[in-house]
Steps between C-alpha positions, in 0.01 A plus 500: 500500500608252768139459610407408145761225498362353824144512365597316184687233693190438719279455196747253352495300821121486519453185286746307715312595814161408361613174346790359705694196386327270746179547296677418175291186448177705518395718208458872553139476384428250776649729763307800373171312522564407862416716804867549590530850358192702608704796622721550192415816313436466129739784422801325658510202264308453182375137549315606816256704292421176320436336838261779600322473165451127557353568844262756349385255235445230762292742705284583199444133422375442855232768472144361509343470158154367591269480800611139538844617612368631834446345841247663734356436845150367552278622783644229729857612439594214269708554187312452174701457181289657227647260244246254640244698300664432164229411251239705688349838415545728801296798617706684764308745719586724796202463733359683802220420744364848574489662157197621313601256225532202734154345468472519121856383434510215750157381380598503133845353563330201665261468205780523245710244684211258538434517127858465372706325768466164326608664172831625635426830675663589830433819694781622725381750762751723677361701794636855517444777754652786301176651373297676768620244757212281389669166571605541865440143618744217558546226241273271702228765513528562126476128426193462718335801337565389142431132548197528728319799359587460131585129479838576347654169391799654322825564688536804728861606551696694759416869538737704284589850385440551129647852473805676641844383606359203692286372215526126463722397204210329324306825483803694381521251216127518422507880487811513282343246263171687462490869588176671593321781316646763734831339592613163630382535862203299620217752542266325744371172637399231251735589217537192283769336287433221253786253449511237228594133535868578439511758779494809280299804611255559216258757640430738787161623623393794712342446844158593359522228233285218634624140488212376285559774243838345415359150455560518125871562559524212746354264240753589226 
């Protein structure tokens, strides 16, 4: 019974420890929103659970909601804030230089871009070596290949992973926004995502879907 008495006295003292008199001019809510109490367990004092709830809500509000919330690297290693593409329709493609789909896709991507670039279309190409190791080159080699052989005028970005634990955050967002027919994972080179002017993912296309076949969706 003596141990019970000690336990109850400790609980009674807890508010005084958490909010000493020297903080009397500061409201408890202000203290709980600060980073002063990260190690306090929610069970030890009720207001701390409110603090943890506030942190959780803040974390949720910081989650990306559109493609425009991301920053990626271009092929030269520079940061590119995708909010610069607000007001543009985006076609985001994971590309490869040694795939059986390379010639047809790169050719038609160039044709689609040439036709609609002045009407607000941007194509964002992300090299990826995860499928049959068909994009083994450096960023410089990929740029030279795409720009010289296929006259790619649209931006080519840093080589990325699109699946797995190391997948770039942008692709995690794209996949969660539009799942594939057989699961969310990207299935092969030249999978495509269509993004509207507000940064929302509106459609997803299989690698075998050719760029020109989705022209009607680009024009919407």
